[in-house]
A tleap script that builds the chain and sets N, CA, C and O, in Angstrom:
source leaprc.protein.ff14SB
mol = sequence {
  NMET ASP ASN ASN ASN ASN ASN GLN GLY GLN
  LEU GLN ILE GLU LEU SER GLN ASP VAL ALA
  GLN GLY GLN TYR ALA ASN PHE VAL ILE ILE
  THR HIE SER SER SER ASP PHE VAL LEU ASP
  PHE ALA ARG MET LEU PRO GLY MET PRO LYS
  THR THR VAL LYS SER ARG VAL ILE LEU ALA
  PRO GLU HIE ALA LYS ARG LEU LEU MET ALA
  LEU LYS ASP ASN ILE VAL ARG TYR GLU ASN
  THR PHE GLY THR ILE LYS LEU PRO GLN PRO
  GLU LYS GLY THR ILE ALA PRO PHE ASN ILE
  ASN LYS GLY GLU CALA
}
set mol.1.N position { 34.838 16.659 -7.047 }
set mol.1.CA position { 33.720 15.242 -6.345 }
set mol.1.C position { 33.717 14.020 -7.604 }
set mol.1.O position { 33.356 14.244 -8.760 }
set mol.2.N position { 34.006 13.234 -7.296 }
set mol.2.CA position { 33.626 12.223 -7.676 }
set mol.2.C position { 32.155 11.498 -7.898 }
set mol.2.O position { 31.889 10.560 -7.147 }
set mol.3.N position { 31.342 11.833 -8.741 }
set mol.3.CA position { 29.779 11.449 -8.986 }
set mol.3.C position { 29.419 9.772 -8.615 }
set mol.3.O position { 28.399 9.410 -8.027 }
set mol.4.N position { 30.537 8.844 -9.120 }
set mol.4.CA position { 30.349 7.792 -8.333 }
set mol.4.C position { 30.214 7.905 -6.898 }
set mol.4.O position { 29.081 7.681 -6.471 }
set mol.5.N position { 31.163 8.220 -6.004 }
set mol.5.CA position { 30.969 8.348 -4.856 }
set mol.5.C position { 29.821 8.773 -4.305 }
set mol.5.O position { 29.283 8.223 -3.344 }
set mol.6.N position { 29.290 10.028 -5.040 }
set mol.6.CA position { 28.028 10.518 -4.348 }
set mol.6.C position { 27.126 9.608 -4.383 }
set mol.6.O position { 26.357 9.490 -3.430 }
set mol.7.N position { 27.057 8.935 -5.285 }
set mol.7.CA position { 25.902 8.085 -5.715 }
set mol.7.C position { 25.854 6.519 -4.920 }
set mol.7.O position { 24.912 5.731 -5.006 }
set mol.8.N position { 26.991 6.328 -4.217 }
set mol.8.CA position { 26.785 5.107 -3.446 }
set mol.8.C position { 26.101 5.337 -2.205 }
set mol.8.O position { 25.876 6.372 -1.578 }
set mol.9.N position { 25.785 3.974 -1.970 }
set mol.9.CA position { 24.445 3.271 -0.722 }
set mol.9.C position { 23.131 4.571 -1.273 }
set mol.9.O position { 22.258 4.613 -0.406 }
set mol.10.N position { 22.880 5.406 -2.258 }
set mol.10.CA position { 21.620 5.671 -2.989 }
set mol.10.C position { 20.941 4.810 -3.526 }
set mol.10.O position { 21.507 3.970 -4.227 }
set mol.11.N position { 19.179 4.775 -3.298 }
set mol.11.CA position { 18.635 3.707 -4.252 }
set mol.11.C position { 18.206 4.277 -5.557 }
set mol.11.O position { 17.406 5.174 -5.295 }
set mol.12.N position { 18.357 4.179 -6.754 }
set mol.12.CA position { 17.852 4.962 -7.346 }
set mol.12.C position { 16.207 4.042 -7.946 }
set mol.12.O position { 16.424 2.843 -8.119 }
set mol.13.N position { 15.040 4.382 -8.181 }
set mol.13.CA position { 13.789 4.017 -8.212 }
set mol.13.C position { 13.426 4.602 -9.611 }
set mol.13.O position { 13.327 5.821 -9.752 }
set mol.14.N position { 13.247 3.822 -10.543 }
set mol.14.CA position { 12.718 4.295 -12.034 }
set mol.14.C position { 10.985 4.048 -11.983 }
set mol.14.O position { 10.448 2.944 -11.900 }
set mol.15.N position { 10.488 4.986 -12.035 }
set mol.15.CA position { 8.741 5.070 -12.174 }
set mol.15.C position { 8.163 5.683 -13.597 }
set mol.15.O position { 8.061 6.855 -13.960 }
set mol.16.N position { 7.777 4.282 -14.354 }
set mol.16.CA position { 7.113 4.556 -15.997 }
set mol.16.C position { 6.067 5.348 -15.592 }
set mol.16.O position { 5.596 5.363 -14.455 }
set mol.17.N position { 5.606 6.190 -16.794 }
set mol.17.CA position { 4.324 7.001 -16.596 }
set mol.17.C position { 3.256 6.423 -16.378 }
set mol.17.O position { 2.581 7.018 -15.539 }
set mol.18.N position { 2.745 5.393 -16.822 }
set mol.18.CA position { 2.052 3.805 -16.775 }
set mol.18.C position { 1.935 3.911 -14.973 }
set mol.18.O position { 1.084 4.472 -14.283 }
set mol.19.N position { 2.738 3.398 -14.715 }
set mol.19.CA position { 2.536 3.410 -13.133 }
set mol.19.C position { 2.616 4.287 -12.029 }
set mol.19.O position { 2.359 4.193 -10.828 }
set mol.20.N position { 3.171 5.424 -13.000 }
set mol.20.CA position { 2.903 6.833 -11.996 }
set mol.20.C position { 1.308 7.154 -11.872 }
set mol.20.O position { 0.978 7.845 -10.908 }
set mol.21.N position { 0.434 6.773 -12.642 }
set mol.21.CA position { -1.106 6.792 -12.692 }
set mol.21.C position { -1.558 6.463 -11.005 }
set mol.21.O position { -2.086 7.102 -10.094 }
set mol.22.N position { -1.093 5.289 -11.172 }
set mol.22.CA position { -1.473 4.603 -10.089 }
set mol.22.C position { -2.852 4.058 -10.345 }
set mol.22.O position { -3.557 4.384 -11.300 }
set mol.23.N position { -3.241 3.009 -9.198 }
set mol.23.CA position { -4.785 2.541 -9.068 }
set mol.23.C position { -5.642 2.862 -7.626 }
set mol.23.O position { -5.299 2.481 -6.506 }
set mol.24.N position { -6.907 3.705 -7.980 }
set mol.24.CA position { -7.091 4.069 -6.705 }
set mol.24.C position { -7.544 2.579 -6.155 }
set mol.24.O position { -7.561 1.739 -7.055 }
set mol.25.N position { -7.784 2.265 -5.310 }
set mol.25.CA position { -8.310 1.277 -4.275 }
set mol.25.C position { -8.784 1.686 -2.965 }
set mol.25.O position { -8.203 2.505 -2.253 }
set mol.26.N position { -10.126 0.937 -2.604 }
set mol.26.CA position { -10.603 0.840 -1.487 }
set mol.26.C position { -11.159 0.012 -1.041 }
set mol.26.O position { -12.123 0.144 -0.288 }
set mol.27.N position { -10.406 -1.585 -1.607 }
set mol.27.CA position { -10.586 -2.756 -0.931 }
set mol.27.C position { -9.363 -3.399 -0.961 }
set mol.27.O position { -8.388 -2.996 -1.595 }
set mol.28.N position { -9.411 -4.502 -0.206 }
set mol.28.CA position { -7.721 -5.531 -0.331 }
set mol.28.C position { -8.170 -6.539 -0.176 }
set mol.28.O position { -9.146 -6.218 0.504 }
set mol.29.N position { -8.233 -7.714 -0.295 }
set mol.29.CA position { -7.916 -9.000 0.329 }
set mol.29.C position { -6.646 -9.374 0.352 }
set mol.29.O position { -5.669 -9.281 -0.390 }
set mol.30.N position { -6.992 -9.972 1.745 }
set mol.30.CA position { -5.281 -10.232 1.908 }
set mol.30.C position { -5.091 -11.824 2.238 }
set mol.30.O position { -5.986 -12.362 2.891 }
set mol.31.N position { -4.044 -12.549 1.846 }
set mol.31.CA position { -4.300 -13.847 1.825 }
set mol.31.C position { -3.027 -14.329 2.405 }
set mol.31.O position { -2.389 -13.285 2.545 }
set mol.32.N position { -2.323 -15.255 2.803 }
set mol.32.CA position { -1.002 -15.675 2.940 }
set mol.32.C position { -0.866 -17.218 2.883 }
set mol.32.O position { -1.848 -17.953 2.986 }
set mol.33.N position { 0.403 -17.672 2.715 }
set mol.33.CA position { 0.941 -18.848 2.694 }
set mol.33.C position { 2.130 -19.162 3.613 }
set mol.33.O position { 2.486 -18.089 4.099 }
set mol.34.N position { 2.613 -19.792 3.896 }
set mol.34.CA position { 3.926 -20.524 5.047 }
set mol.34.C position { 4.988 -19.529 4.023 }
set mol.34.O position { 6.003 -19.158 4.613 }
set mol.35.N position { 4.874 -19.134 2.775 }
set mol.35.CA position { 6.117 -17.943 1.815 }
set mol.35.C position { 5.643 -16.814 1.420 }
set mol.35.O position { 6.459 -15.896 1.338 }
set mol.36.N position { 4.768 -16.641 1.200 }
set mol.36.CA position { 4.090 -15.079 0.774 }
set mol.36.C position { 2.401 -14.671 1.015 }
set mol.36.O position { 1.337 -15.211 0.711 }
set mol.37.N position { 2.778 -13.477 1.696 }
set mol.37.CA position { 1.186 -12.576 1.505 }
set mol.37.C position { 0.864 -11.953 -0.036 }
set mol.37.O position { 1.487 -11.147 -0.728 }
set mol.38.N position { 0.118 -12.395 -0.164 }
set mol.38.CA position { -0.635 -11.752 -1.394 }
set mol.38.C position { -1.642 -10.716 -1.015 }
set mol.38.O position { -2.239 -10.678 0.060 }
set mol.39.N position { -1.790 -9.729 -2.187 }
set mol.39.CA position { -2.268 -8.276 -1.441 }
set mol.39.C position { -3.306 -8.128 -2.490 }
set mol.39.O position { -2.539 -7.791 -3.392 }
set mol.40.N position { -4.700 -8.127 -3.156 }
set mol.40.CA position { -5.269 -8.193 -4.034 }
set mol.40.C position { -5.941 -6.780 -3.839 }
set mol.40.O position { -6.789 -6.713 -2.950 }
set mol.41.N position { -5.642 -5.562 -4.619 }
set mol.41.CA position { -6.464 -4.440 -4.435 }
set mol.41.C position { -7.850 -4.073 -5.721 }
set mol.41.O position { -7.825 -4.294 -6.931 }
set mol.42.N position { -8.875 -3.500 -4.941 }
set mol.42.CA position { -9.694 -3.439 -5.679 }
set mol.42.C position { -10.363 -2.018 -5.398 }
set mol.42.O position { -10.043 -1.278 -4.468 }
set mol.43.N position { -11.538 -1.706 -6.541 }
set mol.43.CA position { -12.131 -0.719 -6.253 }
set mol.43.C position { -13.644 -0.981 -6.001 }
set mol.43.O position { -14.298 -1.624 -6.822 }
set mol.44.N position { -14.032 -0.633 -5.208 }
set mol.44.CA position { -15.895 -1.110 -4.660 }
set mol.44.C position { -16.662 0.151 -5.077 }
set mol.44.O position { -16.121 1.254 -4.995 }
set mol.45.N position { -17.458 0.056 -5.360 }
set mol.45.CA position { -18.444 1.453 -5.778 }
set mol.45.C position { -19.556 1.284 -5.539 }
set mol.45.O position { -20.009 0.151 -5.702 }
set mol.46.N position { -20.302 2.212 -5.124 }
set mol.46.CA position { -21.856 1.980 -4.739 }
set mol.46.C position { -22.779 1.741 -5.447 }
set mol.46.O position { -23.084 2.572 -6.302 }
set mol.47.N position { -23.444 0.647 -5.330 }
set mol.47.CA position { -24.570 0.205 -6.357 }
set mol.47.C position { -24.048 -1.044 -6.785 }
set mol.47.O position { -24.862 -1.950 -6.966 }
set mol.48.N position { -22.719 -1.283 -7.001 }
set mol.48.CA position { -21.877 -2.623 -7.940 }
set mol.48.C position { -22.031 -3.535 -6.744 }
set mol.48.O position { -21.747 -3.500 -5.546 }
set mol.49.N position { -22.568 -4.310 -7.538 }
set mol.49.CA position { -22.101 -6.043 -6.520 }
set mol.49.C position { -21.271 -6.441 -6.779 }
set mol.49.O position { -20.799 -7.237 -5.967 }
set mol.50.N position { -20.611 -6.228 -7.879 }
set mol.50.CA position { -19.329 -6.867 -8.239 }
set mol.50.C position { -17.929 -6.006 -8.566 }
set mol.50.O position { -18.006 -4.928 -9.156 }
set mol.51.N position { -16.137 -6.783 -7.970 }
set mol.51.CA position { -15.424 -5.493 -8.355 }
set mol.51.C position { -14.374 -6.770 -8.947 }
set mol.51.O position { -14.454 -7.998 -8.918 }
set mol.52.N position { -13.341 -5.775 -9.503 }
set mol.52.CA position { -12.055 -6.673 -10.255 }
set mol.52.C position { -11.026 -5.946 -9.366 }
set mol.52.O position { -11.044 -4.849 -8.807 }
set mol.53.N position { -9.981 -7.100 -9.442 }
set mol.53.CA position { -8.670 -6.690 -8.674 }
set mol.53.C position { -7.893 -5.988 -9.998 }
set mol.53.O position { -7.789 -6.324 -11.178 }
set mol.54.N position { -7.341 -4.706 -9.114 }
set mol.54.CA position { -6.673 -4.133 -10.045 }
set mol.54.C position { -5.569 -3.920 -10.013 }
set mol.54.O position { -4.903 -3.241 -10.795 }
set mol.55.N position { -5.262 -4.463 -9.127 }
set mol.55.CA position { -3.527 -4.764 -9.167 }
set mol.55.C position { -3.341 -6.245 -7.790 }
set mol.55.O position { -4.222 -6.678 -7.046 }
set mol.56.N position { -2.114 -6.612 -7.881 }
set mol.56.CA position { -1.676 -7.774 -7.044 }
set mol.56.C position { -0.166 -7.267 -6.763 }
set mol.56.O position { 0.661 -6.780 -7.535 }
set mol.57.N position { -0.086 -7.632 -5.006 }
set mol.57.CA position { 1.175 -7.340 -4.715 }
set mol.57.C position { 1.389 -8.686 -4.120 }
set mol.57.O position { 0.464 -9.360 -3.667 }
set mol.58.N position { 2.683 -9.071 -4.135 }
set mol.58.CA position { 2.666 -10.603 -3.309 }
set mol.58.C position { 4.353 -10.392 -2.814 }
set mol.58.O position { 5.400 -10.219 -3.436 }
set mol.59.N position { 4.021 -10.499 -1.477 }
set mol.59.CA position { 5.318 -10.069 -0.471 }
set mol.59.C position { 5.949 -11.630 0.084 }
set mol.59.O position { 5.337 -12.693 -0.018 }
set mol.60.N position { 7.076 -11.483 0.577 }
set mol.60.CA position { 7.587 -12.485 1.322 }
set mol.60.C position { 7.550 -11.800 2.818 }
set mol.60.O position { 7.837 -10.655 3.166 }
set mol.61.N position { 7.076 -12.961 3.587 }
set mol.61.CA position { 6.885 -12.473 4.879 }
set mol.61.C position { 7.779 -10.986 5.727 }
set mol.61.O position { 7.392 -9.992 6.340 }
set mol.62.N position { 8.865 -11.444 5.401 }
set mol.62.CA position { 9.771 -10.080 5.843 }
set mol.62.C position { 8.997 -9.271 5.832 }
set mol.62.O position { 8.349 -8.764 6.748 }
set mol.63.N position { 9.023 -9.033 4.392 }
set mol.63.CA position { 8.808 -7.622 3.512 }
set mol.63.C position { 7.110 -7.542 4.156 }
set mol.63.O position { 7.212 -6.624 4.970 }
set mol.64.N position { 6.187 -7.844 4.187 }
set mol.64.CA position { 5.103 -8.047 4.651 }
set mol.64.C position { 5.120 -6.975 6.180 }
set mol.64.O position { 4.771 -5.813 6.392 }
set mol.65.N position { 5.614 -7.881 6.882 }
set mol.65.CA position { 5.902 -6.937 8.155 }
set mol.65.C position { 6.385 -5.538 8.049 }
set mol.65.O position { 5.856 -4.533 8.523 }
set mol.66.N position { 7.724 -5.655 7.191 }
set mol.66.CA position { 8.227 -4.113 7.075 }
set mol.66.C position { 7.231 -2.952 6.300 }
set mol.66.O position { 7.253 -1.723 6.365 }
set mol.67.N position { 6.416 -3.821 5.594 }
set mol.67.CA position { 5.131 -2.829 4.913 }
set mol.67.C position { 4.543 -2.709 6.046 }
set mol.67.O position { 4.431 -1.528 6.373 }
set mol.68.N position { 4.012 -3.634 6.972 }
set mol.68.CA position { 3.377 -3.081 8.162 }
set mol.68.C position { 3.707 -2.221 9.252 }
set mol.68.O position { 2.907 -1.661 10.001 }
set mol.69.N position { 5.061 -2.159 9.279 }
set mol.69.CA position { 6.107 -1.008 10.266 }
set mol.69.C position { 5.623 -0.021 9.472 }
set mol.69.O position { 4.738 0.721 9.898 }
set mol.70.N position { 6.250 0.146 7.943 }
set mol.70.CA position { 6.452 1.386 7.284 }
set mol.70.C position { 4.813 2.405 7.677 }
set mol.70.O position { 4.691 3.542 8.134 }
set mol.71.N position { 3.826 1.433 7.275 }
set mol.71.CA position { 2.159 2.171 7.733 }
set mol.71.C position { 1.932 2.552 8.798 }
set mol.71.O position { 1.195 3.503 9.060 }
set mol.72.N position { 2.576 1.820 9.643 }
set mol.72.CA position { 2.051 2.609 11.372 }
set mol.72.C position { 3.181 3.874 11.163 }
set mol.72.O position { 2.911 4.994 11.597 }
set mol.73.N position { 3.989 3.702 10.721 }
set mol.73.CA position { 5.033 4.662 10.845 }
set mol.73.C position { 4.619 5.867 10.079 }
set mol.73.O position { 4.784 6.938 10.662 }
set mol.74.N position { 4.099 5.895 8.853 }
set mol.74.CA position { 3.338 6.756 8.215 }
set mol.74.C position { 1.926 7.187 8.541 }
set mol.74.O position { 1.469 8.076 7.822 }
set mol.75.N position { 1.310 6.803 9.312 }
set mol.75.CA position { -0.130 6.743 9.778 }
set mol.75.C position { 0.282 7.708 11.449 }
set mol.75.O position { -0.434 8.533 12.017 }
set mol.76.N position { 1.537 7.249 11.824 }
set mol.76.CA position { 1.456 8.075 13.130 }
set mol.76.C position { 1.792 9.871 12.733 }
set mol.76.O position { 1.219 10.865 13.180 }
set mol.77.N position { 2.843 9.782 11.816 }
set mol.77.CA position { 3.403 10.945 10.843 }
set mol.77.C position { 1.985 11.815 10.179 }
set mol.77.O position { 1.754 13.024 10.206 }
set mol.78.N position { 1.066 10.534 9.513 }
set mol.78.CA position { 0.083 11.804 8.709 }
set mol.78.C position { -0.870 12.718 10.316 }
set mol.78.O position { -1.156 13.913 10.382 }
set mol.79.N position { -1.109 11.766 11.257 }
set mol.79.CA position { -2.611 12.167 12.087 }
set mol.79.C position { -1.327 13.069 12.722 }
set mol.79.O position { -1.851 14.002 13.331 }
set mol.80.N position { 0.182 13.166 12.824 }
set mol.80.CA position { 0.725 14.221 13.790 }
set mol.80.C position { 0.260 15.553 13.162 }
set mol.80.O position { -0.046 16.598 13.734 }
set mol.81.N position { 0.283 15.237 11.739 }
set mol.81.CA position { 0.068 16.485 10.713 }
set mol.81.C position { -1.771 16.999 10.357 }
set mol.81.O position { -2.349 18.028 10.008 }
set mol.82.N position { -2.060 15.911 10.621 }
set mol.82.CA position { -3.424 15.938 9.667 }
set mol.82.C position { -4.794 15.739 10.860 }
set mol.82.O position { -5.992 15.903 10.629 }
set mol.83.N position { -4.223 15.390 11.990 }
set mol.83.CA position { -5.516 14.929 12.781 }
set mol.83.C position { -5.756 13.686 13.004 }
set mol.83.O position { -5.055 13.006 12.255 }
set mol.84.N position { -6.682 12.799 13.953 }
set mol.84.CA position { -6.840 11.484 13.771 }
set mol.84.C position { -7.536 11.326 12.867 }
set mol.84.O position { -8.264 12.225 12.447 }
set mol.85.N position { -7.462 9.732 12.171 }
set mol.85.CA position { -8.524 9.164 11.076 }
set mol.85.C position { -9.164 8.727 11.601 }
set mol.85.O position { -8.888 7.809 12.374 }
set mol.86.N position { -10.507 9.272 11.380 }
set mol.86.CA position { -11.630 8.034 12.029 }
set mol.86.C position { -11.733 7.117 11.147 }
set mol.86.O position { -11.326 7.162 9.986 }
set mol.87.N position { -12.512 5.901 11.904 }
set mol.87.CA position { -13.027 4.703 11.041 }
set mol.87.C position { -14.337 4.536 11.873 }
set mol.87.O position { -14.589 4.768 13.055 }
set mol.88.N position { -15.195 3.977 10.679 }
set mol.88.CA position { -16.415 3.863 11.224 }
set mol.88.C position { -16.698 2.615 11.856 }
set mol.88.O position { -16.013 1.742 11.322 }
set mol.89.N position { -17.544 2.083 12.926 }
set mol.89.CA position { -17.660 1.154 13.760 }
set mol.89.C position { -17.707 -0.103 12.528 }
set mol.89.O position { -18.163 -0.100 11.384 }
set mol.90.N position { -17.019 -1.145 13.337 }
set mol.90.CA position { -17.306 -2.235 12.404 }
set mol.90.C position { -18.368 -2.923 12.098 }
set mol.90.O position { -19.072 -3.039 13.101 }
set mol.91.N position { -18.786 -3.401 11.246 }
set mol.91.CA position { -20.550 -3.728 10.941 }
set mol.91.C position { -20.214 -5.204 10.321 }
set mol.91.O position { -19.360 -5.396 9.456 }
set mol.92.N position { -20.931 -6.084 10.839 }
set mol.92.CA position { -20.754 -7.502 10.367 }
set mol.92.C position { -19.509 -7.861 10.494 }
set mol.92.O position { -19.267 -8.946 9.966 }
set mol.93.N position { -18.391 -7.204 11.140 }
set mol.93.CA position { -17.287 -8.392 10.645 }
set mol.93.C position { -16.393 -7.686 9.799 }
set mol.93.O position { -15.222 -8.018 9.616 }
set mol.94.N position { -16.831 -6.925 9.400 }
set mol.94.CA position { -15.957 -5.784 8.146 }
set mol.94.C position { -15.340 -4.630 8.809 }
set mol.94.O position { -15.795 -4.316 9.909 }
set mol.95.N position { -14.249 -3.861 8.245 }
set mol.95.CA position { -13.970 -2.571 8.688 }
set mol.95.C position { -14.230 -1.868 7.927 }
set mol.95.O position { -13.832 -0.703 7.940 }
set mol.96.N position { -15.073 -2.427 6.921 }
set mol.96.CA position { -15.007 -1.422 5.430 }
set mol.96.C position { -16.126 -0.641 5.211 }
set mol.96.O position { -15.763 -0.664 4.035 }
set mol.97.N position { -17.114 0.015 5.195 }
set mol.97.CA position { -18.355 0.631 5.085 }
set mol.97.C position { -18.794 0.599 4.173 }
set mol.97.O position { -19.199 1.705 3.817 }
set mol.98.N position { -19.055 -0.596 3.129 }
set mol.98.CA position { -19.855 -0.960 1.592 }
set mol.98.C position { -20.779 -1.140 2.191 }
set mol.98.O position { -21.428 -1.551 1.229 }
set mol.99.N position { -21.542 -1.205 3.085 }
set mol.99.CA position { -23.200 -1.455 2.961 }
set mol.99.C position { -23.759 0.122 3.326 }
set mol.99.O position { -24.969 0.296 3.472 }
set mol.100.N position { -23.039 0.971 3.429 }
set mol.100.CA position { -23.541 2.399 3.202 }
set mol.100.C position { -24.565 2.992 2.438 }
set mol.100.O position { -24.324 3.395 1.300 }
set mol.101.N position { -25.671 3.087 2.940 }
set mol.101.CA position { -26.776 3.616 1.890 }
set mol.101.C position { -26.948 5.374 1.376 }
set mol.101.O position { -28.018 5.780 0.923 }
set mol.102.N position { -25.922 6.138 1.510 }
set mol.102.CA position { -25.775 7.564 2.132 }
set mol.102.C position { -25.540 7.913 0.634 }
set mol.102.O position { -26.014 8.980 0.243 }
set mol.103.N position { -24.768 7.024 -0.371 }
set mol.103.CA position { -24.378 7.607 -1.614 }
set mol.103.C position { -22.833 7.598 -1.558 }
set mol.103.O position { -22.185 7.784 -2.588 }
set mol.104.N position { -22.382 7.436 -0.656 }
set mol.104.CA position { -20.437 7.567 -0.147 }
set mol.104.C position { -20.286 6.574 -0.854 }
set mol.104.O position { -21.062 5.685 -1.204 }
set mol.105.N position { -18.619 6.887 -1.162 }
set mol.105.CA position { -18.041 5.823 -1.792 }
set mol.105.C position { -17.322 4.665 -0.951 }
set mol.105.O position { -16.805 3.710 -1.531 }
savepdb mol mol.pdb
quit
């Protein structure tokens, strides 16, 4: 068989070594305009009153909705394998537990 025919319809993605290391984020700020969704990912640490955005992802509204659907699908599959992901009760309008004084991140 011809290798060109085998690769048709397959997306090839390159992942550089720097990007493959990833950035840990436990905080995201999501803003939007009529044409874009902006996701600013940051890392909040206990006792640190300030954070810096580590990564920014800008999406068209259609891609933001596709991301939402893909996350929902993956969370369902994750929970089917590993059990329900438990979230703490929201405090003061936030869903992130950043005001915990137990030494937890």
